C-alpha positions, 0 to 999 in steps of 0.5 A, a space after each residue: 203173336 207176330 213180332 213187329 220188324 225194322 227191315 232194310 230195303 236196300 238201294 231201289 230195286 237192287 235185289 232184282 239186278 246184278 251188282 259188281 261184288 254182290 253188295 246186297 247179297 247177305 241183306 237179300 238172304 235175310 229177307 228171303 229167311 224171315 218167313 222161316 223165323 215167324 210162328 205162324 204165317 201172318 194174316 196180313 202185313 202192315 208196311 210203314 214205308 220210309 217213302 211215304 209220308 202224310 199230314 195224318 197217318 194214311 192208310 192204303 185201302 186199295 183192294 188191288 193196288 198197283 206199284 209205284 216205281 220211285 226210283 230212277 236211273 235203274 235198268 229198264 226191267 227193273 221198271 217192269 217189277 210185278 208184285 200182284 198182291 191184295 190189299 185189304 180195306 177191312 185191315 185199313 179200316 182196322 187200323 183207322 179204328 184203333 188209331 181213332 181209339 187212341 185219340 189219333 186222326 187218320 186218313 185213307 188213300 183208295 188210289 195210292 199204290 205200294 212205293 218200292 219201300 213195300 213191294 221191293 222187300 216183300 217180293 223177296 220175303 214173299 215172292 208169291 204175293 198172297 198175303 194182303 198188304 196195306 201200306 201206312 204213311 210216315 207223318 210230316 215232321 218224323 216226330 218220334 213220339 207221335 210215330 212212337 204213339 201210332 205203333 203203340 195203338 196198333 200193337 193189338 193187331 200183332 194178336 190179330 196175325 198182322 205182321 208190322 213191318 218197319 221198312 228203311 234203313 238203319 244208316 241212309 245218307 244218299 252223298 255218302 252211303 256209295 262212298 266206301 267210308 265208315 263215317 261214324 256208321 258203326 258208332 251210330 249203329 252201336 247206339 241204335 242197337 244198344 237202344 232197340 235192345 233196351 227195355 221198352 221205356 228206356 228205348 222210347 226215351 232214347 229214340 225220342 232223342 235220337 239225334 243226340 246219338 254219336 254221328 246221327 245226323 251224318 247217318 241220317 240227314 233226314 230221318 225218313 228212313 230211321 222214322 219207321 223203327 219209332 212205329 215198330 218199336 212203339 208196337 212192341 212191349 219187350 226188347 228187340 232182338 238184332 237179327 241182321 248186322 252187315 256192312 255195305 259199302 263201308 256203313 254198318 247196317 242192322 235190322 231189328 225183331 221186336 216181341 
């Protein structure tokens, strides 16, 4: 059975350019090592990206998805990155069928490509671009309970060899992320770690009330980069382990693996 993962995808195309002080080095190393930590190679990958939301949970169904360079102000070569991974209309339909069984309406998008929350980390994790990838959108409003329910409905995919990945950042305040100060990031990260490592019922309850966590809105003025965690936690049965922990520009960041 595949685990579910909540991973950081860094800042734009950060792993494919030079940075003073190499702030993303440990994150890149974590992502690059992920395949060696899995019991078996995934049959396919379903990615919930922080950079895509719709009114309904929506899947990409293009068999050959293009890339969406949804970042700005980076070097020209980062807009020429390639990740010619196949899509999987069959997996897209399986996702929709599972959601329908759970009473959750969904949609498919045959034209949308893969945004940087999908292709940037996967280009590090599986650079050979051979494993089929489907992206799943967040829903408007980021309701934790709704997203948790989506994850729970998709849990059977894990036994079918599908790796479910939530791609976001455990801290995401763009106005403060590069200022070098903690501003409560460590306290929020401590709460997030305690929550992820809690038993499933307690974890779900704490995630529903995440705004009450210390410095919650300092860490996430908008919870788009936290919401993928709601989905992958919903697809899990057991407590998580924290398999990445670092400080980048003074902000504490974590990643979690659920079994």
